N, CA, C and O of each residue as an XYZ file, in Angstrom:
976
protein
N     -21.427     -4.221     45.719
C     -20.075     -4.347     46.807
C     -20.525     -4.529     47.768
O     -21.665     -4.076     47.860
N     -19.931     -5.308     49.111
C     -20.259     -5.176     50.132
C     -19.532     -4.085     50.984
O     -18.313     -3.917     50.948
N     -20.695     -3.113     52.016
C     -20.300     -1.723     52.021
C     -18.939     -1.468     52.755
O     -18.272     -0.448     52.585
N     -18.638     -2.377     53.488
C     -17.699     -2.642     54.525
C     -15.919     -2.775     53.303
O     -14.810     -2.261     53.441
N     -16.546     -3.782     52.148
C     -15.292     -3.969     51.435
C     -14.585     -2.458     50.519
O     -13.493     -2.034     50.142
N     -16.080     -2.056     50.503
C     -15.947     -0.556     49.475
C     -15.232      0.598     50.470
O     -14.395      1.372     50.005
N     -15.670      0.646     51.989
C     -14.860      1.087     52.954
C     -13.525      0.783     52.977
O     -12.649      1.629     52.798
N     -13.338     -0.271     53.167
C     -11.583     -0.835     53.487
C     -10.677     -0.363     51.906
O      -9.493     -0.029     51.856
N     -11.592     -0.458     50.787
C     -10.879     -0.219     49.950
C      -9.931      1.064     49.968
O      -8.728      1.258     49.796
N     -11.599      2.232     50.405
C     -11.258      3.585     50.126
C     -10.367      4.176     51.130
O      -9.747      5.239     51.179
N     -10.516      2.948     52.090
C      -9.154      3.815     53.305
C      -7.816      3.290     53.199
O      -6.993      3.755     53.987
N      -7.289      2.065     52.055
C      -6.219      1.733     51.891
C      -5.599      2.761     50.712
O      -4.458      3.088     50.383
N      -7.151      3.145     50.181
C      -5.935      4.216     48.693
C      -5.412      5.192     49.311
O      -4.426      5.803     48.898
N      -6.246      5.529     50.756
C      -6.336      6.936     51.339
C      -5.117      7.091     52.028
O      -4.722      8.195     52.402
N      -4.269      5.640     52.286
C      -3.845      5.675     53.444
C      -2.397      5.631     52.319
O      -1.350      6.173     52.674
N      -2.473      5.155     51.405
C      -1.267      5.024     50.146
C      -1.092      6.471     49.539
O       0.040      6.894     49.305
N      -2.085      7.138     49.314
C      -1.998      8.534     48.953
C      -1.180      9.419     49.659
O      -0.084      9.880     49.340
N      -2.182      9.682     51.146
C      -1.524     10.454     52.149
C       0.177      9.901     52.639
O       0.938     10.517     53.386
N       0.427      8.624     51.980
C       1.368      8.280     52.496
C       2.552      8.698     51.125
O       3.655      9.101     51.493
N       2.324      8.603     49.807
C       2.821      9.160     49.082
C       3.268     11.156     49.000
O       4.327     11.627     48.584
N       1.826     12.084     49.647
C       1.814     13.234     49.621
C       3.416     13.217     50.981
O       4.492     13.743     50.697
N       3.257     12.803     51.775
C       3.841     13.063     53.016
C       5.718     12.510     52.417
O       6.788     12.985     52.798
N       5.509     11.568     51.566
C       7.027     11.419     51.132
C       7.354     12.261     50.113
O       8.493     12.350     49.654
N       6.071     13.108     49.600
C       7.015     14.028     48.541
C       7.109     15.258     49.574
O       8.133     15.931     49.465
N       6.171     15.653     50.577
C       6.308     16.847     51.394
C       7.634     16.534     51.728
O       8.429     17.263     51.135
N       8.279     15.504     52.651
C       9.573     15.094     53.211
C      10.746     15.438     52.435
O      11.727     15.951     52.973
N      10.689     15.167     51.132
C      11.282     15.157     50.191
C      11.849     16.563     49.976
O      13.006     16.946     50.149
N      10.572     17.377     49.483
C      11.171     18.550     49.466
C      11.260     19.597     50.401
O      11.423     20.773     50.074
N      11.114     19.026     52.037
C      11.321     20.113     52.876
C      13.441     19.607     53.129
O      14.531     20.150     53.309
N      12.978     18.606     53.006
C      14.453     18.077     53.220
C      15.772     18.604     52.088
O      16.976     18.393     52.231
N      14.987     19.445     50.799
C      16.364     19.932     49.950
C      15.556     21.126     49.727
O      15.217     21.419     48.580
N      15.196     21.891     50.802
C      14.482     23.260     50.357
C      15.173     24.250     49.763
O      14.668     25.261     49.274
N      16.916     23.840     49.810
C      18.077     24.828     49.546
C      17.836     24.790     48.359
O      18.268     25.813     47.827
N      17.177     23.865     47.390
C      17.484     23.603     46.367
C      15.879     23.253     45.639
O      15.553     22.199     45.094
N      15.112     24.382     45.814
C      13.580     23.582     46.106
C      13.251     23.991     44.572
O      12.128     23.543     44.338
N      13.717     24.597     43.528
C      13.338     24.678     42.452
C      13.936     23.408     41.589
O      13.287     22.539     41.007
N      15.113     23.530     41.663
C      16.061     22.239     41.151
C      15.661     20.954     41.459
O      15.721     20.081     40.593
N      15.097     20.621     43.025
C      14.411     20.105     43.391
C      13.042     19.368     42.500
O      12.966     18.261     41.966
N      12.079     20.439     42.596
C      10.983     20.303     41.760
C      11.196     19.301     40.338
O      10.829     18.159     40.061
N      11.822     20.141     39.755
C      11.991     19.559     38.296
C      13.060     18.584     38.325
O      13.393     18.079     37.253
N      13.669     18.233     39.430
C      14.550     16.971     39.790
C      13.945     15.691     39.727
O      14.486     14.632     39.408
N      12.228     15.983     40.215
C      11.317     15.274     40.702
C      10.630     14.685     39.056
O      10.574     13.556     38.568
N      10.330     15.591     38.715
C       9.721     15.549     37.206
C      10.707     14.497     35.960
O      10.260     13.760     35.080
N      12.161     14.798     36.327
C      13.338     13.825     35.755
C      13.878     12.875     36.424
O      15.078     12.668     36.601
N      12.445     11.938     37.026
C      13.052     11.377     38.012
C      14.373      9.891     37.328
O      15.165      9.312     38.071
N      14.305      9.766     36.613
C      14.452      8.625     35.783
C      15.490      9.237     34.417
O      16.266      8.486     33.826
N      15.354     10.492     34.124
C      15.830     11.110     33.107
C      17.488     11.282     33.229
O      17.582     11.824     34.330
N      18.437     11.175     32.874
C      19.833     11.375     32.729
C      20.032     12.988     32.582
O      19.447     13.828     31.900
N      20.840     13.042     33.282
C      20.951     15.100     33.025
C      22.513     15.248     32.970
O      23.072     14.420     33.690
N      22.937     15.672     32.633
C      24.039     16.434     32.492
C      24.577     17.042     33.246
O      23.882     17.964     33.674
N      25.320     16.996     33.560
C      26.073     18.130     35.440
C      27.805     18.667     34.671
O      28.673     18.094     34.012
N      27.618     19.974     35.197
C      29.200     20.202     34.792
C      29.191     21.460     35.721
O      28.483     22.466     35.666
N      30.181     21.111     36.587
C      30.466     22.312     38.247
C      32.073     22.617     37.529
O      32.814     21.738     37.087
N      32.346     24.027     37.553
C      33.580     24.426     36.915
C      33.553     25.909     38.218
O      32.856     26.237     39.179
N      34.823     26.461     37.455
C      35.343     27.920     38.829
C      36.035     28.639     37.368
O      36.630     28.260     36.360
N      35.581     29.796     37.919
C      35.948     30.585     36.439
C      36.778     32.343     37.311
O      36.454     32.978     38.315
N      37.416     32.453     36.716
C      38.714     33.741     36.891
C      38.070     34.967     36.284
O      38.129     35.038     35.057
N      37.552     35.804     36.842
C      37.611     37.394     37.078
C      38.691     37.960     36.796
O      39.538     38.111     37.676
N      38.919     38.433     35.404
C      40.672     39.181     35.735
C      40.448     40.495     35.047
O      40.326     40.448     33.823
N      40.388     41.454     35.536
C      40.090     42.916     35.157
C      41.319     43.526     34.697
O      42.269     43.341     35.457
N      41.604     44.346     33.438
C      42.922     44.930     32.978
C      42.138     46.279     32.374
O      41.430     46.375     31.372
N      42.425     47.017     33.098
C      42.101     48.455     32.472
C      40.911     48.185     32.071
O      40.699     48.010     30.871
N      40.066     48.113     32.860
C      38.359     48.197     32.749
C      37.665     47.024     31.292
O      36.625     47.318     30.702
N      38.344     45.978     31.013
C      38.154     45.093     30.558
C      38.429     43.833     30.943
O      39.209     43.734     31.889
N      37.859     42.503     30.309
C      38.532     41.279     30.771
C      38.872     40.096     30.070
O      38.422     39.511     29.085
N      39.934     39.891     30.985
C      40.654     39.175     30.164
C      40.034     37.570     29.735
O      39.385     36.878     30.519
N      40.390     37.172     28.339
C      39.695     35.808     27.916
C      40.858     35.235     27.636
O      41.967     35.752     27.504
N      40.428     33.813     27.531
C      41.981     32.986     26.557
C      41.212     31.977     25.452
O      40.042     31.640     25.635
N      41.636     31.732     24.813
C      41.398     30.471     23.408
C      41.332     29.574     24.194
O      42.189     29.339     25.046
N      39.901     28.699     23.949
C      39.687     27.665     24.506
C      40.182     26.023     23.870
O      40.040     25.829     22.663
N      40.590     25.223     24.502
C      41.515     24.632     23.959
C      40.449     23.004     23.103
O      41.069     22.114     22.521
N      39.035     22.978     23.223
C      38.610     22.058     22.707
C      37.827     22.650     21.767
O      37.648     22.287     20.604
N      37.151     24.036     22.619
C      36.102     24.704     21.350
C      36.387     26.326     21.208
O      36.507     27.166     22.100
N      36.455     26.473     19.750
C      37.356     27.817     18.972
C      36.290     29.047     19.343
O      35.517     29.664     18.609
N      36.542     29.151     20.696
C      36.260     30.531     21.055
C      37.153     31.187     22.352
O      38.072     30.558     22.877
N      36.785     32.389     22.733
C      37.561     32.869     23.937
C      36.703     32.448     25.095
O      35.527     32.121     24.941
N      37.299     32.462     26.234
C      36.611     32.144     27.303
C      37.111     32.656     28.768
O      38.038     33.449     28.600
N      36.891     32.521     29.776
C      37.402     32.853     30.903
C      37.962     32.111     31.494
O      37.432     31.003     31.566
N      39.327     32.315     32.233
C      40.590     31.067     32.595
C      40.032     30.755     33.570
O      39.505     31.511     34.386
N      40.109     29.200     33.600
C      38.973     28.652     34.757
C      39.331     26.765     33.969
O      39.969     26.392     32.985
N      38.605     26.105     34.936
C      38.109     24.694     34.035
C      37.433     24.312     35.146
O      37.131     25.058     36.078
N      37.146     22.934     35.038
C      35.984     22.009     35.677
C      36.630     21.397     37.057
O      37.768     20.929     37.103
N      35.987     21.450     37.859
C      36.933     20.892     39.356
C      36.749     19.430     39.227
O      35.759     19.034     38.613
N      37.555     18.605     39.716
C      38.216     17.786     39.750
C      37.439     16.347     40.934
O      37.134     16.949     41.964
N      37.043     14.740     41.117
C      36.801     14.118     41.539
C      37.994     13.608     42.101
O      38.963     13.311     41.402
N      37.969     13.497     43.294
C      39.154     12.462     43.745
C      38.726     10.915     44.375
O      37.601     10.656     44.802
N      39.916      9.917     44.335
C      39.462      8.751     44.191
C      38.447      8.380     45.439
O      37.559      7.559     45.208
N      38.547      8.940     46.707
C      37.389      9.098     47.557
C      36.527      9.298     47.166
O      35.726      9.056     48.069
N      35.688      9.819     45.823
C      34.564      9.698     45.102
C      33.673      8.646     44.757
O      32.448      8.578     44.659
N      34.796      7.684     44.568
C      34.181      6.315     43.884
C      32.936      5.744     44.184
O      32.161      5.328     43.324
N      32.637      5.706     45.963
C      31.852      4.999     46.449
C      30.072      6.033     45.934
O      28.908      5.712     45.695
N      30.716      7.059     45.983
C      29.524      8.255     45.860
C      29.392      8.118     44.406
O      28.281      8.513     44.054
N      29.853      7.854     43.785
C      29.898      7.708     42.154
C      29.190      6.505     41.890
O      28.402      6.464     40.945
N      29.402      5.444     42.681
C      28.487      3.871     42.066
C      27.374      4.086     42.918
O      26.417      3.468     42.450
N      26.952      4.916     44.357
C      25.992      5.153     44.936
C      24.853      5.567     43.826
O      24.006      4.795     43.379
N      25.037      7.151     43.427
C      24.563      7.907     42.588
C      24.397      7.636     41.459
O      23.999      8.486     40.663
N      24.649      6.430     41.117
C      24.478      5.931     39.546
C      25.192      6.139     38.721
O      25.166      5.504     37.667
N      26.179      7.255     39.013
C      26.965      8.832     38.063
C      27.874      8.087     36.641
O      28.728      7.300     37.050
N      27.846      8.157     35.746
C      28.682      8.299     34.415
C      29.598      9.290     33.984
O      29.532     10.506     34.162
N      30.317      8.733     33.493
C      31.522     10.182     33.075
C      30.438     10.560     31.597
O      29.676      9.739     31.087
N      30.620     11.896     31.165
C      30.098     12.764     30.509
C      31.136     12.400     29.000
O      32.333     12.666     28.888
N      30.268     11.744     27.980
C      31.636     11.106     27.051
C      31.260     11.984     26.164
O      32.064     11.751     25.261
N      30.392     13.089     25.684
C      29.928     13.852     24.580
C      30.825     14.634     24.133
O      30.736     15.232     23.060
N      32.489     14.750     25.508
C      33.538     15.388     24.913
C      34.565     14.668     25.183
O      34.770     14.326     26.348
N      35.223     14.379     24.389
C      36.467     13.408     24.548
C      36.971     13.548     26.198
O      36.841     14.517     26.947
N      37.463     12.489     26.411
C      37.924     12.036     28.110
C      39.628     11.912     27.821
O      39.875     10.865     27.222
N      40.614     12.581     28.054
C      41.420     12.430     28.027
C      42.483     12.568     29.149
O      41.772     12.634     30.152
N      43.672     12.643     29.533
C      44.056     12.586     30.623
C      44.234     13.610     31.216
O      44.908     13.647     32.246
N      43.694     14.600     30.715
C      43.615     16.511     31.057
C      42.161     16.183     31.576
O      41.918     16.415     32.761
N      41.243     15.691     30.815
C      39.837     15.821     31.442
C      39.544     14.995     32.318
O      38.436     15.157     32.830
N      40.261     14.007     32.738
C      40.092     12.752     33.202
C      39.695     13.107     34.751
O      40.335     13.873     35.471
N      38.389     12.322     35.153
C      38.020     12.662     36.711
C      37.188     14.120     36.778
O      36.692     14.627     37.784
N      37.185     14.636     35.424
C      36.088     15.647     35.502
C      35.023     15.678     36.090
O      34.190     14.802     35.858
N      34.746     16.791     37.092
C      32.724     16.861     37.589
C      32.396     17.560     36.231
O      32.141     18.739     35.987
N      32.494     16.329     35.328
C      31.513     16.794     34.322
C      30.827     15.114     33.899
O      31.316     14.192     33.246
N      29.609     15.249     34.553
C      29.516     14.042     34.866
C      28.089     14.087     33.783
O      27.815     14.944     32.943
N      27.041     12.369     34.294
C      25.340     12.821     34.067
C      24.908     11.733     35.467
O      25.351     10.726     36.020
N      23.744     12.702     35.586
C      22.874     11.657     36.553
C      21.790     11.696     36.894
O      21.285     12.818     36.920
N      20.992     10.592     37.280
C      19.421     10.489     36.867
C      19.113     11.903     37.990
O      19.800     12.551     38.781
N      17.531     11.919     37.476
C      17.341     12.981     38.160
C      16.852     12.940     39.746
O      16.825     13.969     40.420
N      16.404     11.425     40.357
C      16.556     11.110     41.370
C      17.518     11.352     42.358
O      17.402     11.399     43.582
N      18.840     11.551     41.362
C      19.942     11.860     42.166
C      20.849     13.130     42.392
O      21.852     13.373     43.064
N      20.158     13.724     41.653
C      20.515     14.941     41.382
C      21.032     16.098     42.419
O      22.013     16.838     42.339
N      19.810     15.962     43.627
C      19.885     17.294     44.674
C      20.970     16.395     45.508
O      21.853     17.175     45.867
N      21.208     15.307     45.879
C      22.379     14.991     46.557
C      23.521     14.948     45.944
O      24.509     14.675     46.625
N      23.604     15.081     45.203
C      24.911     15.091     44.086
C      25.229     16.526     44.668
O      26.125     16.619     45.506
N      24.462     17.765     44.217
C      24.937     19.025     44.811
C      24.848     19.114     45.891
O      25.590     20.033     46.238
N      24.067     18.442     47.203
C      24.496     18.793     48.341
C      25.826     18.084     48.920
O      26.539     18.551     49.807
N      26.068     16.534     48.057
C      27.381     16.464     48.257
C      28.577     17.381     47.811
O      29.627     17.075     48.375
N      28.671     18.447     46.921
C      29.067     18.916     46.095
C      29.729     20.586     47.154
O      30.730     21.300     47.103
N      28.754     20.546     47.802
C      28.995     21.355     48.899
C      29.453     21.449     50.259
O      29.854     22.278     51.077
N      29.225     20.286     50.135
C      30.254     19.365     51.362
C      31.802     20.077     51.327
O      32.235     20.822     52.205
N      32.377     19.750     50.348
C      33.743     20.218     49.741
C      34.641     19.024     49.988
O      35.855     19.225     49.955
N      34.106     17.586     50.276
C      34.231     16.297     50.642
C      34.469     15.585     49.022
O      33.849     15.825     47.987
N      35.565     14.673     49.259
C      35.934     14.279     47.778
C      35.806     14.338     46.278
O      35.385     13.586     45.399
N      36.524     15.949     46.365
C      36.754     16.507     45.110
C      37.803     17.556     45.371
O      38.146     17.942     46.489
N      38.178     17.890     44.449
C      39.202     19.148     44.413
C      38.609     20.389     45.251
O      37.409     20.640     45.137
N      39.257     21.010     45.920
C      38.494     21.994     46.569
C      39.464     23.429     46.347
O      39.238     24.439     47.014
N      40.578     23.362     45.309
C      41.490     24.573     45.204
C      41.232     24.680     44.242
O      40.430     23.880     43.761
N      41.807     25.782     43.410
C      41.545     27.108     41.994
C      42.990     27.182     41.561
O      43.237     27.532     40.407
N      44.057     26.851     42.480
C      44.817     27.236     41.463
C      45.421     26.479     40.111
O      46.056     27.099     39.259
N      45.071     24.717     40.008
C      45.581     24.167     39.062
C      45.112     24.745     37.252
O      45.818     24.977     36.271
N      44.062     24.786     37.407
C      43.981     26.110     35.968
C      44.281     27.467     35.809
O      44.080     28.080     34.761
N      44.818     28.012     36.956
C      45.650     29.271     37.075
C      47.187     28.964     36.018
O      47.817     29.315     35.021
N      47.109     27.858     37.394
C      48.915     27.595     36.933
C      49.221     27.206     35.371
O      50.211     27.516     34.708
N      48.074     26.432     34.979
C      47.928     25.493     33.538
C      47.599     27.042     32.253
O      48.064     27.332     31.151
N      46.874     27.491     32.908
C      46.166     28.756     31.888
C      46.821     30.216     31.847
O      46.687     30.954     30.870
N      47.652     30.623     33.170
C      48.248     31.585     33.666
C      49.973     31.567     33.838
O      50.647     32.551     33.534
N      50.586     30.257     34.386
C      51.763     30.688     34.390
C      52.449     29.511     33.593
O      53.623     29.723     33.291
N      51.843     28.166     33.161
C      52.476     27.689     32.060
C      52.826     28.137     30.800
O      53.787     27.673     30.187
N      51.940     29.210     30.277
C      51.865     29.735     29.293
C      52.934     30.595     28.776
O      53.380     30.855     27.659
N      53.307     31.107     30.543
C      54.207     32.243     29.946
C      53.278     33.473     30.253
O      53.949     34.499     30.149
N      52.127     33.706     30.554
C      51.527     35.101     30.605
C      52.003     35.916     31.825
O      52.340     37.098     31.744
N      52.004     35.128     33.067
C      52.844     35.432     34.394
C      53.590     34.672     34.869
O      53.474     33.447     34.835
N      54.584     35.385     35.451
C      55.964     34.681     35.875
C      55.098     33.720     37.163
O      54.006     33.940     37.686
N      55.963     32.749     37.364
C      55.826     32.087     38.794
C      55.797     32.278     39.994
O      55.309     31.402     40.709
N      56.268     33.374     40.514
C      55.800     34.207     42.066
C      54.323     35.369     41.392
O      54.223     36.556     41.702
N      53.422     34.675     40.530
C      52.421     35.350     40.822
C      51.909     33.901     41.147
O      50.732     34.183     41.373
N      51.965     32.954     41.271
C      51.347     31.577     42.000
C      51.465     32.010     43.538
O      50.581     32.491     44.247
N      52.717     31.730     43.846
C      53.323     31.957     44.921
C      52.431     33.243     46.092
O      52.285     33.134     47.310
N      52.100     34.054     45.451
C      50.939     34.799     45.594
C      49.539     35.117     45.233
O      48.857     36.135     45.352
N      49.347     34.078     44.813
C      47.776     33.710     44.047
C      46.886     33.883     45.246
O      46.784     33.144     46.226
N      46.334     34.878     45.004
C      44.767     34.599     46.612
C      43.771     34.997     46.053
O      43.421     36.063     46.560
N      43.030     34.634     45.138
C      41.447     34.384     44.461
C      40.549     35.030     45.540
O      40.769     34.630     46.683
N      39.810     35.735     45.424
C      38.755     36.051     46.273
C      37.512     35.529     45.672
O      37.246     35.705     44.483
N      36.566     34.730     46.692
C      35.556     34.405     45.672
C      34.058     35.309     45.642
O      33.400     35.720     46.598
N      33.932     35.375     44.919
C      32.330     36.254     44.071
C      31.350     35.825     44.294
O      30.610     36.469     45.038
N      30.925     34.614     43.781
C      29.634     34.460     43.513
C      29.553     32.807     43.639
O      30.469     32.111     44.079
N      27.887     32.173     43.021
C      27.721     30.493     42.434
C      27.001     31.046     41.690
O      26.160     31.895     41.986
N      27.271     30.596     40.570
C      26.147     30.732     39.907
C      25.331     29.275     39.391
O      26.033     28.324     39.048
N      24.003     29.169     39.358
C      23.635     27.870     38.917
C      22.519     28.262     37.847
O      21.611     29.087     37.941
N      22.871     27.411     36.799
C      21.935     27.921     35.691
C      20.868     26.911     35.827
O      20.390     26.642     34.725
N      20.428     26.377     36.627
C      18.964     25.249     36.691
C      18.963     24.457     35.553
O      19.544     24.523     34.470
N      18.409     23.922     35.906
C      18.283     22.679     34.600
C      17.344     23.233     33.350
O      16.233     23.761     33.298
N      18.411     22.825     32.299
C      17.531     23.659     31.238
C      17.729     22.287     30.306
O      18.210     21.216     30.676
N      17.095     22.719     28.681
C      17.302     22.181     27.633
C      18.830     22.357     27.438
O      19.224     23.368     28.019
N      19.945     21.577     26.703
C      21.125     21.760     26.111
C      20.866     21.742     24.176
O      20.822     20.666     23.578
N      20.767     22.683     23.665
C      20.779     22.403     22.453
C      21.975     21.611     21.707
O      21.793     20.692     20.909
N      23.425     22.206     22.168
C      24.456     21.596     21.858
C      24.593     20.020     21.835
O      24.805     19.265     20.886
N      24.397     19.752     23.244
C      24.376     18.146     23.766
C      23.015     17.777     23.629
O      22.929     16.575     23.883
N      21.744     18.338     23.300
C      20.539     17.787     22.958
C      20.242     16.887     24.620
O      20.120     15.664     24.685
N      20.197     17.502     25.413
C      19.960     16.773     27.052
C      19.595     17.403     27.637
O      19.675     18.520     27.125
N      19.038     17.426     28.821
C      18.691     18.194     29.954
C      20.219     18.562     30.738
O      21.064     17.673     30.838
N      20.378     19.436     31.074
C      21.598     19.700     31.883
C      21.759     20.756     32.945
O      20.994     21.719     32.894
N      22.575     20.698     33.811
C      22.592     21.598     34.912
C      23.972     22.657     34.628
O      24.846     22.187     33.900
N      24.111     23.581     34.992
C      25.994     24.156     34.947
C      26.346     24.733     35.635
O      25.727     25.796     35.595
N      27.084     24.731     36.395
C      27.445     25.461     38.084
C      29.106     26.144     38.133
O      30.217     25.617     38.091
N      28.617     27.622     38.244
C      30.162     28.240     38.241
C      30.677     28.626     39.594
O      29.734     28.849     40.353
N      31.671     28.757     40.071
C      31.921     28.990     41.007
C      32.865     30.454     40.478
O      33.790     30.316     39.679
N      32.563     31.543     40.926
C      33.342     32.644     40.120
C      34.498     33.107     41.611
O      34.160     33.113     42.795
N      35.928     33.467     41.020
C      36.754     34.231     41.748
C      37.272     35.133     41.286
O      37.405     35.027     40.067
N      37.788     36.350     41.870
C      38.568     37.362     40.711
C      39.847     37.445     41.433
O      39.950     37.226     42.640
N      40.971     37.819     40.531
C      42.313     38.049     40.999
C      42.362     39.606     41.209
O      41.783     40.484     40.570
N      43.282     39.713     42.368
C      43.730     41.022     42.343
C      45.506     41.197     42.143
O      46.537     40.990     42.783
N      45.067     41.711     40.826
C      46.778     41.598     40.182
C      47.308     43.096     40.741
O      46.582     44.065     40.962
N      48.749     43.025     40.908
C      49.660     43.916     40.591
C      49.767     44.423     39.464
O      49.330     43.735     38.541
N      50.355     45.746     39.126
C      50.371     46.468     38.011
C      51.466     45.926     37.611
O      51.401     46.100     36.394
N      52.725     45.219     37.886
C      53.703     44.474     36.863
C      52.855     43.075     35.997
O      53.052     42.551     34.901
N      51.816     42.807     37.148
C      50.754     41.597     36.231
C      49.955     42.111     35.544
O      49.255     41.455     34.773
N      49.871     43.493     35.675
C      48.541     43.739     34.759
C      49.086     44.178     33.547
O      48.347     44.242     32.564
N      50.638     44.587     33.442
C      51.139     45.004     32.486
C      51.776     44.038     31.922
O      52.171     44.371     30.805
N      52.180     42.468     32.355
C      52.459     41.733     31.883
C      51.584     41.128     30.672
O      51.927     40.698     29.571
N      50.241     41.264     31.332
C      49.263     40.674     30.859
C      48.550     41.651     29.516
O      47.642     41.064     28.929
N      48.851     42.907     29.058
C      48.495     43.843     28.447
C      49.669     43.386     27.318
O      49.138     43.337     26.208
N      51.159     43.023     27.264
C      51.869     43.117     26.596
C      51.584     41.274     26.019
O      51.956     40.998     24.879
N      51.075     40.401     26.702
C      51.374     39.694     26.347
C      49.708     39.322     24.993
O      49.811     38.838     23.867
N      48.553     39.719     25.616
C      47.427     40.356     24.211
C      47.830     40.771     23.071
O      47.349     40.358     22.016
N      48.798     41.673     23.148
C      49.285     42.746     22.207
C      49.531     41.691     21.397
O      48.857     41.567     20.374
N      50.545     40.751     21.725
C      51.271     40.175     20.505
C      51.053     38.329     20.381
O      51.529     37.533     19.571
N      50.277     38.156     21.373
C      49.231     36.968     20.842
C      48.191     37.381     21.040
O      47.899     37.398     22.236
N      47.115     37.912     20.068
C      45.692     37.782     20.169
C      44.897     36.589     19.789
O      43.715     36.409     20.082
N      45.717     35.730     19.054
C      45.760     34.245     18.819
C      44.994     33.466     20.045
O      43.984     32.783     19.874
N      45.691     33.698     21.409
C      45.627     33.176     22.341
C      45.179     33.730     23.362
O      45.168     33.000     24.353
N      44.714     34.993     23.531
C      44.334     35.507     24.572
C      43.593     37.461     23.949
O      44.042     38.074     22.980
N      42.609     37.889     24.747
C      42.168     38.936     24.827
C      41.798     39.693     25.541
O      42.292     39.384     26.625
N      41.218     40.530     25.650
C      41.086     41.842     26.473
C      39.658     41.855     25.706
O      39.639     42.285     24.553
N      38.512     41.416     26.286
C      37.143     42.283     25.997
C      36.367     43.112     27.056
O      36.477     42.944     28.271
N      35.425     44.193     26.341
C      34.771     44.606     26.826
C      33.503     43.795     27.584
O      33.438     42.566     27.567
N      32.455     44.690     28.283
C      31.494     44.065     28.830
C      30.522     43.793     27.907
O      29.786     42.815     28.036
N      30.427     44.694     26.824
C      29.275     44.519     25.817
C      29.884     43.556     24.962
O      29.063     42.726     24.572
N      31.297     43.343     24.443
C      31.809     42.348     23.783
C      31.529     40.938     24.316
O      31.721     40.033     23.504
N      31.180     40.653     25.334
C      31.018     39.454     26.405
C      29.305     39.199     26.405
O      28.630     38.169     26.422
N      29.043     40.290     26.384
C      27.474     40.004     26.246
C      27.124     39.956     24.785
O      26.016     39.465     24.570
N      27.682     40.277     23.914
C      27.340     40.131     22.263
C      28.072     38.594     21.821
O      27.864     38.150     20.692
N      28.933     37.841     22.803
C      29.166     36.774     22.741
C      30.260     36.606     21.547
O      30.667     35.606     20.956
N      30.575     38.018     21.430
C      31.468     38.223     19.975
C      32.969     39.216     20.000
O      33.023     40.174     20.770
N      33.895     38.946     19.282
C      34.507     40.718     19.458
C      34.937     40.576     18.287
O      34.829     39.440     17.823
N      35.494     41.533     17.507
C      36.111     42.069     16.403
C      37.352     41.928     16.431
O      37.948     42.606     17.268
N      38.198     40.964     15.494
C      39.704     41.037     16.136
C      40.347     41.143     14.251
O      40.332     40.201     13.458
N      40.832     42.511     13.976
C      41.270     42.609     12.157
C      40.393     42.926     11.745
O      40.895     43.420     10.735
N      39.065     43.148     11.597
C      38.086     43.087     10.900
C      37.765     41.255     10.676
O      37.515     40.735      9.589
N      37.864     40.479     12.101
C      37.022     39.776     11.710
C      36.530     38.947     13.093
O      37.256     38.523     13.992
N      34.914     38.840     12.965
C      34.109     38.673     14.258
C      34.587     37.397     15.043
O      34.305     36.374     14.418
N      35.222     37.169     16.220
C      35.392     35.884     17.196
C      34.503     35.299     18.111
O      33.705     36.020     18.711
N      34.528     34.305     18.264
C      33.185     34.054     19.398
C      33.848     34.138     20.829
O      35.011     34.022     21.216
N      33.168     34.278     21.186
C      33.148     34.080     22.714
C      32.187     33.436     23.681
O      31.011     33.774     23.544
N      32.457     32.613     24.584
C      31.849     31.583     24.995
C      30.673     32.238     25.920
O      30.792     33.185     26.697
N      29.643     31.564     25.660
C      28.217     32.160     26.195
C      28.288     32.476     27.811
O      27.723     33.441     28.326
N      29.114     31.456     28.562
C      29.300     31.150     29.911
C      30.125     31.995     30.636
O      30.314     31.831     31.842
N      30.901     33.361     29.646
C      31.437     34.216     30.005
C      31.142     35.325     31.118
O      31.717     35.862     32.065
N      29.605     35.367     30.290
C      28.452     36.503     31.247
C      28.960     36.268     32.769
O      29.365     37.133     33.546
N      28.863     35.194     32.942
C      28.774     34.864     34.448
C      30.047     35.533     35.111
O      29.890     35.549     36.332
N      31.315     36.118     34.708
C      32.247     36.463     35.545
C      31.597     38.110     35.569
O      31.644     38.675     36.661
N      31.132     38.704     34.650
C      30.346     39.912     34.829
C      29.834     40.428     36.553
O      29.168     41.450     36.719
């Protein structure tokens, strides 16, 4: 083969490789805040990843943590829930090729939950969007009302003085879910409630009379993911450890 042709082919290949490397470099630098996730997401470019973004409340009473019975899963878990998408999220959902996660039944309660599926190539963009706080629910009072006020654990006055303090954001990174049999990433925003003596008293009384609906669990119980109630072992959700 003519040396000039070989040189030309090598030059073209070198240009393609260098261009590809430059693109990777720019992609990684542009998403350096999520560097580890970015690298994993690149490897899962066309793979669907389950994403769930929630908020949880750390409610401490007498050195223990209040947990409530889950509606969907038979376990005790922190008060809280999944953030909601707003109608303005429609275009983003289309552009990022997002689909609803139907592994859990979707009803009026779970409709528009940020419990979704997205391909790896869009994951970092989705996370960056979430932190802009646009097109989504930003308050955390909805689940507090549903699980603490509406149930009668606390009175409506507690909602008026509701001032949760942000503690941290937990990111589980991309991992394989044995339960859902797919790749997933879970994100939790943790908030702490500053209770009055009266509110603590009401919680203690409610738990005492309704242990089938709510409990006060120790740190050890949460780490073990179970608690003994009247001689029977009851499950505590794995994600409860994030409120510790």
